[in-house]
C-alpha positions as CSV (number, residue, x, y, z in Angstrom):
1,M,-9.7,-55.2,14.6
2,K,-9.9,-54.1,10.9
3,I,-12.0,-51.1,10.2
4,P,-14.3,-51.5,6.9
5,K,-13.1,-49.7,3.8
6,R,-16.4,-47.6,3.8
7,F,-15.7,-46.3,7.2
8,M,-12.3,-45.3,6.1
9,R,-13.7,-43.5,3.0
10,L,-16.2,-41.9,5.3
11,F,-13.4,-40.7,7.9
12,A,-11.2,-39.5,4.7
13,S,-14.3,-37.5,3.5
14,L,-15.0,-35.7,6.8
15,N,-11.2,-35.1,7.3
16,T,-11.3,-33.1,3.8
17,L,-14.4,-31.2,4.8
18,I,-12.6,-30.3,8.0
19,L,-9.9,-29.2,6.2
20,I,-11.6,-27.0,3.8
21,M,-13.8,-25.2,6.6
22,G,-10.4,-24.4,8.4
23,I,-8.9,-22.9,5.3
24,V,-12.0,-20.8,4.9
25,Y,-12.0,-19.8,8.6
26,N,-8.1,-19.5,8.8
27,D,-8.3,-17.0,5.8
28,A,-11.4,-14.9,7.1
29,V,-9.6,-14.5,10.5
30,S,-6.2,-13.3,8.7
31,S,-8.3,-10.8,6.6
32,A,-8.7,-7.1,7.5
33,P,-11.7,-7.0,10.0
34,S,-14.3,-4.6,8.3
35,G,-17.3,-6.7,9.2
36,E,-17.5,-10.6,9.4
37,I,-19.7,-11.1,6.3
38,Q,-17.3,-9.2,4.3
39,T,-14.2,-10.8,5.6
40,L,-15.9,-14.2,4.8
41,T,-17.1,-13.2,1.4
42,V,-13.3,-12.3,0.8
43,A,-12.1,-15.9,2.3
44,Y,-14.6,-17.6,-0.2
45,L,-13.5,-15.7,-3.0
46,Y,-9.8,-16.7,-2.3
47,N,-10.9,-20.3,-1.9
48,F,-12.9,-20.7,-4.9
49,M,-9.8,-19.3,-6.8
50,K,-7.9,-22.3,-5.2
51,L,-10.5,-24.9,-5.7
52,S,-11.5,-24.3,-9.2
53,E,-9.7,-25.4,-12.5
54,W,-10.0,-23.2,-15.8
55,P,-8.9,-24.6,-19.3
56,T,-5.5,-24.0,-20.2
57,K,-6.1,-21.3,-22.7
58,A,-7.7,-19.2,-20.0
59,L,-4.7,-18.8,-18.0
60,G,-1.9,-16.6,-18.1
61,N,1.1,-16.1,-15.4
62,E,-1.5,-14.6,-13.0
63,L,-5.0,-15.4,-11.7
64,N,-7.3,-12.5,-12.0
65,L,-10.1,-11.8,-9.5
66,C,-12.1,-9.0,-10.5
67,I,-14.7,-6.9,-8.9
68,T,-17.2,-4.5,-10.4
69,Q,-17.7,-1.9,-7.5
70,E,-15.3,0.1,-5.3
71,G,-16.0,0.2,-1.6
72,D,-14.8,-1.6,1.6
73,L,-15.1,-5.0,0.0
74,A,-12.8,-4.1,-2.9
75,K,-10.2,-2.7,-0.5
76,E,-10.4,-5.9,1.7
77,L,-9.9,-7.9,-1.5
78,D,-6.5,-6.2,-1.8
79,S,-5.1,-8.2,0.9
80,L,-5.4,-11.1,-1.5
81,A,-3.0,-9.5,-4.0
82,G,0.3,-11.5,-4.4
83,K,-1.1,-14.4,-2.7
84,E,-0.5,-17.9,-4.6
85,A,-3.4,-19.9,-5.8
86,Q,-2.7,-23.1,-8.0
87,N,0.8,-22.0,-8.7
88,H,-0.2,-18.9,-9.9
89,T,0.2,-15.1,-8.4
90,L,-3.2,-13.9,-7.5
91,K,-4.0,-10.3,-9.0
92,I,-6.9,-8.1,-8.0
93,K,-8.5,-5.7,-10.6
94,R,-11.3,-3.5,-10.4
95,L,-13.5,-3.3,-13.5
96,V,-15.5,-0.3,-14.7
97,Q,-18.3,-0.3,-17.5
98,G,-16.5,-0.9,-20.9
99,D,-13.6,-3.0,-19.2
100,N,-13.0,-6.5,-20.6
101,A,-14.0,-9.0,-18.1
102,K,-12.7,-11.8,-20.3
103,E,-9.3,-11.3,-18.8
104,C,-10.5,-12.6,-15.4
105,Q,-10.8,-15.9,-14.1
106,L,-13.2,-14.9,-11.2
107,L,-15.7,-11.9,-11.5
108,F,-17.4,-10.9,-8.4
109,L,-20.7,-8.7,-9.0
110,P,-21.5,-7.3,-5.5
111,N,-25.0,-7.0,-4.5
112,E,-24.9,-3.1,-5.0
113,E,-24.3,-3.6,-8.8
114,K,-27.4,-2.4,-10.7
115,P,-29.4,-5.2,-12.1
116,L,-29.1,-3.9,-15.7
117,R,-25.2,-3.8,-15.4
118,M,-25.3,-7.4,-13.9
119,Q,-27.0,-8.7,-16.7
120,E,-24.7,-7.0,-19.3
121,W,-21.7,-8.4,-17.3
122,L,-23.3,-12.0,-17.3
123,N,-24.4,-11.9,-21.1
124,T,-20.9,-10.8,-22.2
125,L,-19.4,-13.8,-20.4
126,Q,-21.9,-16.4,-21.2
127,E,-19.5,-18.4,-23.3
128,V,-16.3,-17.5,-21.7
129,P,-14.4,-19.3,-18.8
130,V,-14.8,-16.8,-16.0
131,L,-16.3,-17.8,-12.7
132,T,-19.1,-15.4,-12.1
133,V,-19.9,-15.1,-8.3
134,S,-22.4,-12.6,-6.5
135,D,-24.2,-12.0,-3.2
136,Q,-27.3,-10.7,-5.0
137,D,-30.6,-12.6,-4.6
138,G,-31.6,-14.7,-7.6
139,F,-28.2,-14.7,-9.0
140,L,-28.4,-18.3,-10.1
141,D,-31.5,-17.7,-11.8
142,Q,-30.0,-14.7,-13.9
143,G,-27.4,-17.1,-15.3
144,G,-24.5,-16.7,-12.8
145,M,-22.3,-19.6,-11.4
146,I,-21.9,-19.2,-7.6
147,A,-24.2,-17.3,-5.2
148,L,-23.3,-16.3,-1.8
149,V,-26.0,-16.4,0.6
150,N,-26.3,-15.1,3.9
151,D,-28.5,-17.1,6.0
152,S,-28.9,-15.3,9.5
153,G,-25.2,-14.0,9.5
154,R,-24.1,-17.5,8.3
155,L,-22.6,-17.1,4.9
156,Q,-22.9,-20.0,2.6
157,F,-22.9,-20.5,-1.2
158,E,-24.8,-22.2,-4.0
159,V,-23.5,-23.4,-7.3
160,N,-25.2,-23.6,-10.9
161,L,-23.0,-26.6,-11.9
162,E,-24.3,-26.5,-15.4
163,R,-23.3,-23.2,-16.2
164,V,-20.0,-23.8,-14.7
165,E,-19.4,-26.9,-16.6
166,H,-20.6,-24.9,-20.0
167,T,-17.6,-22.8,-19.9
168,G,-15.0,-25.6,-19.2
169,I,-14.4,-24.6,-15.7
170,K,-14.1,-27.4,-13.1
171,L,-14.9,-27.0,-9.5
172,S,-13.3,-29.4,-7.0
173,S,-15.4,-31.9,-5.6
174,K,-14.6,-31.0,-1.9
175,M,-16.0,-27.5,-2.9
176,L,-19.2,-29.1,-4.1
177,Q,-19.6,-31.0,-1.0
178,I,-19.8,-28.1,1.3
179,A,-22.0,-26.1,-1.0
180,R,-25.7,-25.6,0.2
181,D,-27.2,-26.3,-2.9
182,V,-25.8,-27.6,-6.3
183,R,-28.1,-27.3,-9.2
184,G,-27.4,-29.5,-12.3
185,K,-25.6,-32.5,-10.5
C-alpha cells in the first residue's frame, strides 16, 4: 500500500516537532536544578541560539548570550558556556548599564529588569541583529522579539517576527511551528 505524500509530509513535520521538544526537554533536564521554569528558560535560550541565524557580519568566533541581571538564572546560564551552537562556541556575558549589547547575538532581559532600563536596551538595539528575549509581560508590545510566557507552570514563547526579520535575523521554521503565537507571519 502506497502512503500519500501529504501524509508523509505531516509525519515528517510531527517527527521534527517531537525532536525539537526532545531537545528542549533534554537540555532542561541536564541543567542545574534551581527551579523548573528557570531550568526551562535556560533550555529555551540555548535552543534559540541553535535555531536562529544571524547575518554573517554579526558573527565572530563565538556566539554571545547576554543577560542584564545577576541572580540564579545568570548562574544557571553559566552551564551553557563552552557548548556548541551553529559551529560556534557559546559564551555567557553579564551586562551592566553602559555595556555594549551590540556584541551579543541574544540578549535576555529578565522580568526583574526595570521597565525604563528595558526600554533603553531595546532602543539601543532597534536596528541591530541581536535577538531580544524576556519573560516580562507585554515584552513584544515594547519592541522585543521573543517573549517567554509562563502559562500555569507551562513555559511557552511568542515571537514578533516583524521585529526579528527587520534586523536580518532568521528563525528556524521548526522554532516558529512550536511558538504559542507568531506576530507578523
